[in-house]
LOLUMFI-905900 format. One record per residue (C-alpha): residue number from 1; residue in one letter; x, y, z. Coordinates in steps of 0.001 Angstrom, whole numbers, plus 500000, padded with zeros to 6 digits. Each point is the difference from the previous one (the first is absolute). Last residue first. Layout:
<nodes>
(NUM; 'A'; (X; Y; Z)),
...
</nodes>
This chain:
<nodes>
(299; 'V'; (118554; 699491; 432805)),
(298; 'G'; (502460; 497145; 499469)),
(297; 'I'; (498664; 497561; 502578)),
(296; 'A'; (503049; 500308; 502251)),
(295; 'A'; (500357; 503754; 499439)),
(294; 'N'; (496380; 500553; 501016)),
(293; 'W'; (500480; 497848; 503086)),
(292; 'F'; (503164; 501880; 501020)),
(291; 'A'; (498331; 503377; 499502)),
(290; 'N'; (497065; 498857; 502134)),
(289; 'A'; (502275; 498824; 502806)),
(288; 'A'; (502037; 503239; 499965)),
(287; 'K'; (496972; 502277; 499760)),
(286; 'G'; (498401; 498673; 503148)),
(285; 'L'; (497059; 497800; 500842)),
(284; 'L'; (499376; 496887; 497934)),
(283; 'E'; (496506; 498555; 500153)),
(282; 'S'; (499169; 496759; 498191)),
(281; 'D'; (502914; 498394; 501831)),
(280; 'R'; (502908; 498914; 497832)),
(279; 'Y'; (501332; 496963; 498186)),
(278; 'L'; (502836; 499845; 497452)),
(277; 'R'; (499916; 496890; 497849)),
(276; 'I'; (502609; 497749; 498380)),
(275; 'E'; (498085; 497553; 497857)),
(274; 'L'; (501003; 496385; 499751)),
(273; 'P'; (500040; 497315; 497297)),
(272; 'V'; (500366; 496465; 501421)),
(271; 'E'; (502256; 497620; 498033)),
(270; 'W'; (499155; 496292; 500075)),
(269; 'D'; (498909; 500055; 496335)),
(268; 'N'; (503549; 501056; 499115)),
(267; 'S'; (501436; 496566; 500802)),
(266; 'A'; (501638; 499239; 503355)),
(265; 'A'; (503378; 500280; 501750)),
(264; 'A'; (501343; 503064; 498182)),
(263; 'V'; (503658; 500660; 500746)),
(262; 'L'; (501922; 501725; 502803)),
(261; 'R'; (503672; 501009; 500210)),
(260; 'R'; (499886; 500200; 496209)),
(259; 'Q'; (501309; 503610; 500043)),
(258; 'D'; (496865; 501270; 498227)),
(257; 'I'; (497851; 497854; 502286)),
(256; 'D'; (501643; 501340; 503157)),
(255; 'D'; (499716; 503558; 498656)),
(254; 'Q'; (496259; 499540; 499393)),
(253; 'V'; (499481; 498461; 503447)),
(252; 'L'; (498238; 502701; 502045)),
(251; 'T'; (498091; 501811; 497251)),
(250; 'L'; (499070; 496559; 498636)),
(249; 'P'; (498105; 499314; 503194)),
(248; 'L'; (500745; 496558; 501501)),
(247; 'W'; (498191; 496661; 499903)),
(246; 'A'; (502261; 497571; 501849)),
(245; 'I'; (501664; 496683; 499152)),
(244; 'G'; (502476; 498113; 502200)),
(243; 'R'; (502919; 500272; 502451)),
(242; 'G'; (502710; 500797; 497446)),
(241; 'D'; (501614; 502829; 501957)),
(240; 'L'; (498736; 502465; 497395)),
(239; 'V'; (496497; 498730; 500765)),
(238; 'M'; (500535; 500598; 503720)),
(237; 'T'; (501204; 503550; 499392)),
(236; 'R'; (497001; 500686; 497741)),
(235; 'L'; (497649; 498671; 502686)),
(234; 'V'; (501445; 502536; 502441)),
(233; 'S'; (499592; 502842; 497493)),
(232; 'A'; (496416; 498902; 499317)),
(231; 'L'; (499220; 500598; 503653)),
(230; 'H'; (497576; 498405; 502407)),
(229; 'A'; (501704; 496596; 500133)),
(228; 'T'; (499254; 496289; 499594)),
(227; 'F'; (502409; 497119; 499288)),
(226; 'V'; (499748; 496334; 498974)),
(225; 'A'; (496551; 499868; 498408)),
(224; 'Q'; (499848; 496778; 497972)),
(223; 'A'; (498850; 499836; 496395)),
(222; 'P'; (498334; 497521; 497674)),
(221; 'V'; (497636; 501917; 497702)),
(220; 'S'; (496203; 500220; 500167)),
(219; 'E'; (499904; 502120; 503154)),
(218; 'L'; (501939; 502691; 498160)),
(217; 'K'; (497037; 500594; 497685)),
(216; 'R'; (497775; 500624; 502990)),
(215; 'G'; (502340; 502673; 501375)),
(214; 'I'; (500669; 501617; 496623)),
(213; 'V'; (498112; 503318; 500157)),
(212; 'A'; (498621; 500371; 503525)),
(211; 'R'; (502804; 498185; 501825)),
(210; 'M'; (502663; 501831; 498016)),
(209; 'I'; (498381; 503383; 500608)),
(208; 'R'; (499790; 499507; 503762)),
(207; 'G'; (503600; 498749; 500032)),
(206; 'L'; (501074; 503147; 498168)),
(205; 'G'; (498222; 502060; 502648)),
(204; 'S'; (501787; 498156; 502790)),
(203; 'E'; (498222; 499597; 503331)),
(202; 'E'; (498997; 496378; 499239)),
(201; 'T'; (503659; 499026; 499576)),
(200; 'Y'; (501762; 499669; 496646)),
(199; 'Q'; (501407; 496725; 498666)),
(198; 'L'; (503245; 498270; 499036)),
(197; 'M'; (499078; 496754; 498267)),
(196; 'P'; (502124; 496844; 499797)),
(195; 'V'; (499036; 497911; 496927)),
(194; 'A'; (498089; 496738; 500234)),
(193; 'P'; (501073; 497480; 497364)),
(192; 'G'; (497656; 499494; 497039)),
(191; 'G'; (496542; 498446; 500156)),
(190; 'Q'; (498136; 503202; 499275)),
(189; 'R'; (502157; 502240; 497820)),
(188; 'A'; (503234; 501500; 501224)),
(187; 'L'; (501025; 503494; 501125)),
(186; 'R'; (503735; 500178; 499480)),
(185; 'Y'; (502868; 499802; 502458)),
(184; 'R'; (503661; 500435; 499107)),
(183; 'A'; (498862; 502098; 497054)),
(182; 'N'; (502425; 499668; 497090)),
(181; 'G'; (503455; 501619; 499876)),
(180; 'E'; (501922; 496766; 499529)),
(179; 'E'; (501334; 499992; 503565)),
(178; 'D'; (496461; 500497; 501366)),
(177; 'P'; (498217; 503341; 500011)),
(176; 'A'; (498324; 501534; 503082)),
(175; 'S'; (496238; 499963; 499661)),
(174; 'V'; (497303; 502416; 498900)),
(173; 'A'; (496205; 500095; 499750)),
(172; 'I'; (498888; 503400; 498704)),
(171; 'L'; (497837; 502741; 501487)),
(170; 'L'; (499801; 502876; 497530)),
(169; 'D'; (499980; 503773; 500444)),
(168; 'E'; (498047; 503041; 498905)),
(167; 'G'; (499983; 503689; 500796)),
(166; 'I'; (498009; 502982; 501257)),
(165; 'R'; (496509; 498524; 500220)),
(164; 'A'; (497911; 502401; 502080)),
(163; 'S'; (498138; 499491; 503258)),
(162; 'R'; (497109; 501340; 502010)),
(161; 'Y'; (498852; 499258; 503532)),
(160; 'P'; (496614; 500789; 501541)),
(159; 'E'; (498895; 497612; 498654)),
(158; 'A'; (501479; 496673; 498936)),
(157; 'D'; (503321; 498595; 498758)),
(156; 'L'; (501828; 501166; 503142)),
(155; 'A'; (499128; 496936; 502116)),
(154; 'G'; (501218; 497618; 497316)),
(153; 'Q'; (498762; 498466; 496764)),
(152; 'A'; (501936; 497038; 498578)),
(151; 'K'; (498410; 499137; 496645)),
(150; 'S'; (500533; 503503; 498548)),
(149; 'H'; (503714; 499860; 500809)),
(148; 'A'; (502130; 502405; 502012)),
(147; 'H'; (503601; 500761; 500909)),
(146; 'S'; (500391; 502718; 502596)),
(145; 'L'; (500430; 503693; 500749)),
(144; 'V'; (497928; 501445; 502842)),
(143; 'F'; (499362; 503720; 500380)),
(142; 'Q'; (499053; 502527; 502687)),
(141; 'V'; (501381; 498080; 502958)),
(140; 'K'; (498944; 499716; 503655)),
(139; 'S'; (496308; 500297; 499141)),
(138; 'Q'; (499243; 496798; 501984)),
(137; 'L'; (498649; 498263; 496874)),
(136; 'M'; (503129; 501154; 498136)),
(135; 'L'; (502358; 498539; 502618)),
(134; 'A'; (497936; 496787; 500041)),
(133; 'E'; (500360; 499645; 496217)),
(132; 'C'; (503783; 500295; 500331)),
(131; 'R'; (499851; 497368; 502735)),
(130; 'Q'; (498199; 497499; 497760)),
(129; 'L'; (502260; 500879; 497069)),
(128; 'V'; (503253; 499076; 501758)),
(127; 'D'; (502109; 502951; 501140)),
(126; 'S'; (501912; 503094; 498894)),
(125; 'M'; (499084; 503321; 501607)),
(124; 'L'; (501293; 502963; 498003)),
(123; 'Q'; (499963; 503632; 501164)),
(122; 'V'; (500530; 502204; 496949)),
(121; 'P'; (501117; 503641; 500261)),
(120; 'G'; (498455; 502257; 497363)),
(119; 'L'; (499728; 499169; 496326)),
(118; 'T'; (500641; 502510; 497246)),
(117; 'T'; (498452; 499050; 496672)),
(116; 'N'; (500950; 498728; 496552)),
(115; 'S'; (503425; 498353; 500469)),
(114; 'E'; (499057; 499264; 503597)),
(113; 'L'; (497338; 497565; 498807)),
(112; 'S'; (502583; 497924; 498120)),
(111; 'R'; (502262; 499937; 503042)),
(110; 'L'; (497096; 498799; 502144)),
(109; 'W'; (499391; 497131; 497566)),
(108; 'R'; (503628; 498927; 500013)),
(107; 'P'; (500116; 499876; 503814)),
(106; 'L'; (496582; 498261; 500269)),
(105; 'F'; (500441; 497154; 497503)),
(104; 'T'; (502798; 497939; 501525)),
(103; 'F'; (500682; 500071; 503735)),
(102; 'S'; (496724; 501497; 501200)),
(101; 'L'; (498092; 497940; 497400)),
(100; 'A'; (501046; 496675; 501565)),
(99; 'H'; (499499; 501274; 503556)),
(98; 'T'; (496389; 501104; 499565)),
(97; 'S'; (499588; 503741; 500147)),
(96; 'A'; (498535; 502393; 502561)),
(95; 'I'; (500278; 503661; 499043)),
(94; 'R'; (499883; 503110; 502159)),
(93; 'L'; (500647; 503174; 498015)),
(92; 'T'; (501323; 502939; 502034)),
(91; 'V'; (498894; 503476; 498875)),
(90; 'S'; (497501; 500451; 502842)),
(89; 'S'; (497495; 502871; 499927)),
(88; 'A'; (496857; 497890; 499589)),
(87; 'E'; (501697; 497107; 501756)),
(86; 'A'; (498964; 501291; 503431)),
(85; 'V'; (496351; 499705; 498942)),
(84; 'K'; (500629; 496434; 498832)),
(83; 'K'; (501654; 499135; 503317)),
(82; 'A'; (497007; 501352; 501887)),
(81; 'D'; (497722; 497814; 497874)),
(80; 'G'; (502123; 496935; 500770)),
(79; 'P'; (499993; 500742; 503728)),
(78; 'V'; (496221; 500748; 500004)),
(77; 'R'; (498863; 496910; 498103)),
(76; 'A'; (499614; 497837; 503118)),
(75; 'V'; (497905; 502765; 501610)),
(74; 'R'; (497610; 499922; 497036)),
(73; 'A'; (499674; 496214; 500148)),
(72; 'I'; (499161; 500117; 503698)),
(71; 'L'; (497469; 502810; 499444)),
(70; 'E'; (498325; 498142; 497115)),
(69; 'Q'; (499755; 496803; 502026)),
(68; 'A'; (498466; 501896; 502936)),
(67; 'V'; (497432; 501813; 497831)),
(66; 'G'; (498941; 496775; 498318)),
(65; 'I'; (499595; 498267; 503361)),
(64; 'F'; (498118; 503031; 501379)),
(63; 'W'; (496791; 499439; 498054)),
(62; 'E'; (499640; 496357; 501035)),
(61; 'G'; (500934; 501012; 503568)),
(60; 'V'; (497251; 502641; 500055)),
(59; 'E'; (497482; 497348; 498951)),
(58; 'T'; (501413; 497726; 502683)),
(57; 'L'; (502787; 497589; 499168)),
(56; 'K'; (499590; 496490; 501312)),
(55; 'A'; (501652; 498276; 502958)),
(54; 'P'; (500560; 496291; 499465)),
(53; 'Q'; (498086; 499185; 502060)),
(52; 'S'; (496968; 502171; 500521)),
(51; 'S'; (499138; 502550; 502693)),
(50; 'R'; (503201; 501941; 499298)),
(49; 'D'; (498489; 502027; 497159)),
(48; 'F'; (503028; 501943; 498837)),
(47; 'L'; (500649; 503633; 499034)),
(46; 'E'; (498242; 501651; 502934)),
(45; 'A'; (499530; 503742; 499587)),
(44; 'G'; (501691; 503275; 500952)),
(43; 'I'; (502936; 499565; 497632)),
(42; 'W'; (502479; 500833; 502790)),
(41; 'E'; (498133; 497748; 502440)),
(40; 'E'; (499988; 497222; 497412)),
(39; 'L'; (503738; 500403; 499481)),
(38; 'A'; (500615; 499843; 503769)),
(37; 'R'; (497900; 496806; 500179)),
(36; 'I'; (502135; 498390; 497282)),
(35; 'R'; (503148; 501109; 501847)),
(34; 'R'; (498712; 498558; 503297)),
(33; 'S'; (499186; 496676; 498300)),
(32; 'F'; (503573; 499733; 498697)),
(31; 'A'; (501474; 500731; 503423)),
(30; 'P'; (497761; 497347; 501596)),
(29; 'Q'; (500747; 497494; 497205)),
(28; 'S'; (503776; 500284; 500281)),
(27; 'S'; (501616; 501276; 496823)),
(26; 'H'; (501954; 498513; 497121)),
(25; 'R'; (497467; 501416; 497481)),
(24; 'D'; (499172; 496522; 498691)),
(23; 'E'; (499680; 498845; 503623)),
(22; 'A'; (497602; 502850; 500786)),
(21; 'A'; (497963; 499103; 496896)),
(20; 'R'; (499839; 496354; 501078)),
(19; 'S'; (498879; 500833; 503522)),
(18; 'F'; (497479; 502672; 498922)),
(17; 'N'; (498342; 497817; 497359)),
(16; 'G'; (497969; 501783; 497333)),
(15; 'T'; (502657; 498831; 497564)),
(14; 'A'; (500509; 502685; 497330)),
(13; 'A'; (498249; 502759; 501979)),
(12; 'L'; (502375; 499319; 502891)),
(11; 'A'; (503078; 500583; 497823)),
(10; 'V'; (498485; 503133; 498424)),
(9; 'F'; (499223; 501417; 503466)),
(8; 'D'; (503490; 499254; 501313)),
(7; 'E'; (501520; 501777; 496982)),
(6; 'L'; (497737; 502986; 500622)),
(5; 'W'; (500859; 500090; 503707)),
(4; 'I'; (503719; 499882; 499152)),
(3; 'L'; (499539; 503223; 497997)),
(2; 'N'; (499060; 501745; 503263)),
(1; 'M'; (497068; 502391; 500366)),
</nodes>
């Protein structure tokens, strides 16, 4: 039995049309039909009633569709499961972190953990939140570190994943100062001049949070998007260059604010409180990963 036969069978069961299913599977219809027939010969029973159009599943086919889907899903999990087994004796920690936290929070946080426990080698992958989530979903990392907000749930905020709050942050609207030290650009009320906005892309976790928490509120003020980027660090550079307003994590711009290189560009009610959360799979294999988690949550 060939795994391709199962995928062909599921495709045909979805449409009942041999031509369309063959096209979906990027196969010629004769080759596709031969594989379906080969699967039926292996099963020992017909899976489709070909006397009707579209073709319908036989009683055996109705039973086998669940079996086929389960087998395909199980095979897809094999690489990740094998990796977890290999991790049981591994001392290397694989962490995916959003860029903003990789440069600011993560180094200090790891140092604080090392004062109480011994950490093994750390393999860090720094990327936008969407790709960090994908690495966890594919079992390529053991942990994901990111900003979070209760109104902006992501792929890791549901079973089988767990998370712990390990810090806090704040998204604040900032601008470069003018010659008098005031904000060069400031968020105005309705009817005022439009201010240039520096925004996050759809892939950005901070952008996801901003849209969920203050997206509607922002629609009520005059603003014009002039620049879009994945990374808070890029937006920070543009703000420092006087290009407009951006909402940036306080962990990233605290020194800029203290040195008056950046100033607040909106009132406090525009601030967005953030959690810094560490995500993990429900199952951690290996002493090193478990010891790291326990140290992170203070067990």
